[in-house]
VOVEXKOL-409032 format. One record per residue (C-alpha): residue in one letter; x, y, z; residue number from 1. Coordinates in pm, whole numbers. Layout:
N
<atom 'A' <X Y Z> NUM>
...
This chain:
282
<atom 'M' <-6445 12549 18972> 1>
<atom 'A' <-6553 12297 18710> 2>
<atom 'S' <-6698 12581 18503> 3>
<atom 'I' <-6357 12754 18489> 4>
<atom 'Q' <-6191 12438 18356> 5>
<atom 'K' <-6480 12384 18113> 6>
<atom 'E' <-6447 12739 17979> 7>
<atom 'F' <-6069 12702 17944> 8>
<atom 'M' <-6121 12371 17761> 9>
<atom 'S' <-6373 12534 17527> 10>
<atom 'M' <-6131 12817 17439> 11>
<atom 'L' <-5851 12564 17395> 12>
<atom 'E' <-6064 12363 17151> 13>
<atom 'G' <-6140 12678 16952> 14>
<atom 'I' <-5772 12766 16916> 15>
<atom 'G' <-5696 12402 16837> 16>
<atom 'K' <-5923 12413 16531> 17>
<atom 'E' <-5723 12710 16397> 18>
<atom 'R' <-5379 12574 16482> 19>
<atom 'G' <-5413 12205 16411> 20>
<atom 'F' <-5440 12024 16742> 21>
<atom 'Q' <-5721 11837 16918> 22>
<atom 'C' <-5827 11816 17285> 23>
<atom 'Q' <-5987 11526 17468> 24>
<atom 'K' <-6012 11383 17818> 25>
<atom 'Y' <-5719 11154 17889> 26>
<atom 'E' <-5778 10784 17933> 27>
<atom 'S' <-5504 10601 18117> 28>
<atom 'K' <-5463 10223 18103> 29>
<atom 'I' <-5694 10204 18403> 30>
<atom 'R' <-5953 10483 18374> 31>
<atom 'R' <-6061 10813 18228> 32>
<atom 'I' <-5930 11114 18421> 33>
<atom 'N' <-6146 11426 18409> 34>
<atom 'N' <-5883 11683 18500> 35>
<atom 'I' <-5617 11559 18258> 36>
<atom 'I' <-5653 11666 17895> 37>
<atom 'E' <-5466 11508 17608> 38>
<atom 'L' <-5357 11730 17317> 39>
<atom 'S' <-5277 11563 16986> 40>
<atom 'G' <-5182 11684 16640> 41>
<atom 'R' <-4937 11970 16617> 42>
<atom 'I' <-4906 11961 16996> 43>
<atom 'N' <-4874 11624 17168> 44>
<atom 'C' <-4883 11632 17547> 45>
<atom 'L' <-5093 11590 17861> 46>
<atom 'L' <-5224 11884 18066> 47>
<atom 'Y' <-5315 11827 18431> 48>
<atom 'F' <-5549 12106 18542> 49>
<atom 'K' <-5601 12239 18893> 50>
<atom 'I' <-5801 12547 18993> 51>
<atom 'R' <-5707 12757 19293> 52>
<atom 'S' <-5951 12724 19580> 53>
<atom 'E' <-6105 13017 19758> 54>
<atom 'S' <-5960 13093 20101> 55>
<atom 'P' <-5689 12978 20176> 56>
<atom 'Y' <-5619 13041 19802> 57>
<atom 'R' <-5414 12732 19728> 58>
<atom 'W' <-5395 12453 19474> 59>
<atom 'G' <-5393 12087 19572> 60>
<atom 'V' <-5179 11881 19335> 61>
<atom 'T' <-5222 11508 19393> 62>
<atom 'K' <-4914 11286 19418> 63>
<atom 'N' <-5099 10998 19248> 64>
<atom 'R' <-5178 11217 18946> 65>
<atom 'I' <-4813 11314 18910> 66>
<atom 'E' <-4714 10948 18925> 67>
<atom 'E' <-4970 10864 18653> 68>
<atom 'L' <-4829 11142 18435> 69>
<atom 'Q' <-4473 11021 18493> 70>
<atom 'T' <-4562 10670 18378> 71>
<atom 'S' <-4777 10780 18081> 72>
<atom 'G' <-4483 10785 17838> 73>
<atom 'K' <-4596 11129 17718> 74>
<atom 'K' <-4470 11481 17769> 75>
<atom 'W' <-4682 11646 18038> 76>
<atom 'F' <-4748 11979 18206> 77>
<atom 'I' <-4945 12105 18504> 78>
<atom 'V' <-5176 12403 18453> 79>
<atom 'L' <-5266 12597 18769> 80>
<atom 'L' <-5560 12828 18698> 81>
<atom 'L' <-5651 13125 18915> 82>
<atom 'E' <-6013 13238 18955> 83>
<atom 'T' <-6057 13290 18580> 84>
<atom 'P' <-5971 13068 18282> 85>
<atom 'N' <-5740 13339 18143> 86>
<atom 'N' <-5484 13354 18424> 87>
<atom 'G' <-5257 13093 18572> 88>
<atom 'Y' <-4921 12916 18564> 89>
<atom 'L' <-4772 12656 18331> 90>
<atom 'L' <-4540 12404 18497> 91>
<atom 'T' <-4316 12165 18306> 92>
<atom 'D' <-4232 11819 18436> 93>
<atom 'Q' <-3884 11954 18517> 94>
<atom 'D' <-4041 12238 18722> 95>
<atom 'V' <-4244 11987 18923> 96>
<atom 'E' <-3944 11764 18986> 97>
<atom 'R' <-3745 12064 19106> 98>
<atom 'Y' <-4018 12182 19346> 99>
<atom 'V' <-4052 11833 19493> 100>
<atom 'N' <-3677 11768 19519> 101>
<atom 'E' <-3616 12107 19684> 102>
<atom 'S' <-3907 12045 19926> 103>
<atom 'L' <-4077 12368 19816> 104>
<atom 'W' <-4415 12194 19792> 105>
<atom 'P' <-4546 12097 20137> 106>
<atom 'L' <-4773 11795 20168> 107>
<atom 'G' <-5112 11834 20332> 108>
<atom 'R' <-5221 11663 20652> 109>
<atom 'G' <-5485 11407 20741> 110>
<atom 'K' <-5708 11327 20445> 111>
<atom 'N' <-5499 11563 20230> 112>
<atom 'K' <-5166 11394 20309> 113>
<atom 'N' <-5125 11288 19943> 114>
<atom 'E' <-5170 11642 19807> 115>
<atom 'Y' <-4904 11906 19758> 116>
<atom 'K' <-5042 12237 19887> 117>
<atom 'I' <-4925 12516 19658> 118>
<atom 'S' <-4968 12893 19682> 119>
<atom 'T' <-4821 13184 19489> 120>
<atom 'G' <-4473 13306 19575> 121>
<atom 'K' <-4174 13085 19644> 122>
<atom 'T' <-4365 12763 19570> 123>
<atom 'L' <-4406 12882 19209> 124>
<atom 'Q' <-4082 13073 19162> 125>
<atom 'Y' <-3968 12865 18862> 126>
<atom 'S' <-4303 12860 18681> 127>
<atom 'K' <-4432 13051 18379> 128>
<atom 'P' <-4738 13279 18427> 129>
<atom 'F' <-4990 13346 18151> 130>
<atom 'H' <-5273 13601 18128> 131>
<atom 'T' <-5477 13486 17827> 132>
<atom 'V' <-5543 13146 17669> 133>
<atom 'G' <-5355 13279 17365> 134>
<atom 'D' <-5053 13351 17588> 135>
<atom 'F' <-5080 12998 17723> 136>
<atom 'I' <-5076 12843 17374> 137>
<atom 'N' <-4785 13061 17263> 138>
<atom 'L' <-4595 12968 17580> 139>
<atom 'L' <-4670 12600 17529> 140>
<atom 'G' <-4568 12631 17164> 141>
<atom 'H' <-4217 12736 17265> 142>
<atom 'L' <-4171 12424 17479> 143>
<atom 'P' <-4093 12073 17353> 144>
<atom 'T' <-4410 11861 17374> 145>
<atom 'D' <-4309 11534 17211> 146>
<atom 'K' <-4084 11285 17389> 147>
<atom 'E' <-3984 11111 17066> 148>
<atom 'S' <-3876 11416 16868> 149>
<atom 'L' <-3854 11760 17021> 150>
<atom 'S' <-3826 11923 16678> 151>
<atom 'E' <-4160 11812 16536> 152>
<atom 'I' <-4355 12124 16632> 153>
<atom 'P' <-4171 12425 16485> 154>
<atom 'D' <-4499 12540 16327> 155>
<atom 'M' <-4639 12607 16675> 156>
<atom 'R' <-4396 12888 16743> 157>
<atom 'Y' <-4553 13222 16804> 158>
<atom 'E' <-4380 13387 16507> 159>
<atom 'E' <-4596 13184 16268> 160>
<atom 'Y' <-4907 13352 16411> 161>
<atom 'P' <-4804 13720 16429> 162>
<atom 'P' <-5057 13964 16578> 163>
<atom 'N' <-5212 14245 16381> 164>
<atom 'K' <-5026 14574 16419> 165>
<atom 'I' <-5172 14914 16505> 166>
<atom 'T' <-5016 15252 16576> 167>
<atom 'T' <-5083 15392 16923> 168>
<atom 'T' <-4967 15682 17137> 169>
<atom 'I' <-4873 15591 17493> 170>
<atom 'T' <-4816 15825 17786> 171>
<atom 'R' <-4612 15668 18064> 172>
<atom 'A' <-4395 15772 18352> 173>
<atom 'V' <-4024 15791 18269> 174>
<atom 'R' <-3810 15605 18521> 175>
<atom 'D' <-3454 15682 18622> 176>
<atom 'T' <-3270 15395 18454> 177>
<atom 'A' <-2938 15489 18612> 178>
<atom 'L' <-3089 15471 18962> 179>
<atom 'S' <-3253 15137 18884> 180>
<atom 'N' <-2925 14989 18760> 181>
<atom 'K' <-2737 15128 19061> 182>
<atom 'I' <-2981 14967 19307> 183>
<atom 'K' <-2974 14630 19131> 184>
<atom 'E' <-2595 14632 19132> 185>
<atom 'E' <-2578 14731 19500> 186>
<atom 'R' <-2815 14448 19588> 187>
<atom 'N' <-2620 14196 19377> 188>
<atom 'Y' <-2913 14135 19143> 189>
<atom 'Q' <-3066 13922 19419> 190>
<atom 'C' <-3444 13891 19457> 191>
<atom 'Q' <-3546 14039 19792> 192>
<atom 'V' <-3818 13774 19829> 193>
<atom 'C' <-3663 13440 19730> 194>
<atom 'G' <-3292 13529 19720> 195>
<atom 'T' <-3254 13407 19361> 196>
<atom 'T' <-2989 13567 19139> 197>
<atom 'L' <-3044 13498 18770> 198>
<atom 'I' <-2738 13479 18548> 199>
<atom 'I' <-2800 13573 18184> 200>
<atom 'K' <-2503 13541 17948> 201>
<atom 'G' <-2265 13559 18240> 202>
<atom 'K' <-2422 13866 18400> 203>
<atom 'G' <-2667 13911 18688> 204>
<atom 'Y' <-3026 13989 18598> 205>
<atom 'A' <-3304 14128 18817> 206>
<atom 'E' <-3590 14377 18789> 207>
<atom 'T' <-3681 14682 18994> 208>
<atom 'H' <-4035 14703 19126> 209>
<atom 'H' <-4196 15029 19236> 210>
<atom 'V' <-4403 14939 19541> 211>
<atom 'K' <-4631 15237 19476> 212>
<atom 'P' <-4646 15227 19094> 213>
<atom 'L' <-4511 15517 18891> 214>
<atom 'G' <-4839 15524 18700> 215>
<atom 'Q' <-5021 15587 19029> 216>
<atom 'E' <-4804 15881 19131> 217>
<atom 'G' <-4543 15666 19301> 218>
<atom 'P' <-4202 15834 19332> 219>
<atom 'D' <-3899 15704 19143> 220>
<atom 'I' <-3681 15684 19454> 221>
<atom 'E' <-3490 15407 19629> 222>
<atom 'S' <-3729 15386 19927> 223>
<atom 'N' <-4009 15295 19685> 224>
<atom 'M' <-3814 15018 19510> 225>
<atom 'L' <-3758 14647 19548> 226>
<atom 'V' <-3516 14431 19349> 227>
<atom 'L' <-3700 14116 19238> 228>
<atom 'C' <-3678 13814 19011> 229>
<atom 'P' <-3928 13823 18718> 230>
<atom 'N' <-4170 13582 18890> 231>
<atom 'H' <-4201 13782 19212> 232>
<atom 'H' <-4210 14107 19016> 233>
<atom 'I' <-4523 14003 18828> 234>
<atom 'L' <-4681 13864 19145> 235>
<atom 'F' <-4635 14202 19316> 236>
<atom 'D' <-4763 14386 19008> 237>
<atom 'Y' <-5085 14183 19002> 238>
<atom 'G' <-5136 14195 19378> 239>
<atom 'E' <-5092 13820 19421> 240>
<atom 'I' <-4840 13885 19699> 241>
<atom 'A' <-4763 14184 19921> 242>
<atom 'V' <-4547 14302 20207> 243>
<atom 'S' <-4749 14299 20527> 244>
<atom 'P' <-4803 14657 20651> 245>
<atom 'E' <-4806 14526 21008> 246>
<atom 'D' <-4431 14477 21024> 247>
<atom 'G' <-4310 14587 20678> 248>
<atom 'I' <-4107 14267 20645> 249>
<atom 'A' <-4332 13959 20607> 250>
<atom 'V' <-4427 13863 20249> 251>
<atom 'I' <-4782 13724 20226> 252>
<atom 'D' <-4973 13538 19956> 253>
<atom 'G' <-5330 13597 19835> 254>
<atom 'G' <-5476 13431 20143> 255>
<atom 'G' <-5271 13640 20384> 256>
<atom 'H' <-5037 13352 20467> 257>
<atom 'G' <-4670 13423 20523> 258>
<atom 'I' <-4448 13287 20244> 259>
<atom 'G' <-4119 13447 20341> 260>
<atom 'T' <-3939 13747 20483> 261>
<atom 'L' <-3833 14047 20279> 262>
<atom 'K' <-3460 14100 20263> 263>
<atom 'P' <-3331 14452 20340> 264>
<atom 'P' <-3326 14734 20258> 265>
<atom 'F' <-3700 14776 20314> 266>
<atom 'P' <-3937 15014 20134> 267>
<atom 'K' <-4092 15305 20317> 268>
<atom 'K' <-4401 15213 20520> 269>
<atom 'E' <-4637 15449 20332> 270>
<atom 'Y' <-4556 15279 19999> 271>
<atom 'I' <-4603 14932 20149> 272>
<atom 'E' <-4943 15041 20283> 273>
<atom 'Y' <-5041 15187 19946> 274>
<atom 'H' <-4962 14862 19762> 275>
<atom 'Y' <-5142 14656 20028> 276>
<atom 'H' <-5466 14857 20023> 277>
<atom 'N' <-5482 14961 19657> 278>
<atom 'I' <-5330 14670 19463> 279>
<atom 'Y' <-5312 14359 19683> 280>
<atom 'K' <-5658 14402 19843> 281>
<atom 'K' <-5823 14469 19506> 282>
């Protein structure tokens, strides 16, 4: 696990040299903390790193660390890494406060009673996923990272570092947009996992997920579709969560633990089984 954080730190330092920020281990008034990194320069904040454990595939976020961050006087974030340094979630201090206040983060037991036990799914429904260290920096660059003046880092916006452009030809399955819109409207734009309905500019927003992907010969029909919020959509796409084929209702995380119950209407069993065996299990 330490090697994943070390590799992430190394990539972060490399990008920092190009973009004008520095990385170092954070030293509080009491001690040096290995899993908190301080960024300074164009980005000024603290990053508290945790790496997901192997089975039961959870993160343990320590209450004491959160308290130290809250009293640091600096803007801070929590970075939850998956099994590679390129994939994870970025949590703002407001995200953390919301999870704790809504009791979405359960505390451990016994010797772990001071740790919040976090898994994918509902316990991360408000968080921002990233899939490369570059994505992480661009995501961080769009968020205020200075408590004194939130306007001091406009040069960290992604537009100032545009990617190179190439011309490509893409072949993809064409979906029935009318059917997708009809299903979302019928289901009130409500996520079938967490029940969230996003309101964007006064209108409901949700996404349709093909349980058996169109690119893998999945049919563009209602019995192969779920209406989801963006967070649960990407978790299904990457196989971080699935619908249990045993009952076709229970939603499970990467360790096979139940995190909720799917709201009807339910997808057809053969599509649930396909996703479970070919996307979730891989």
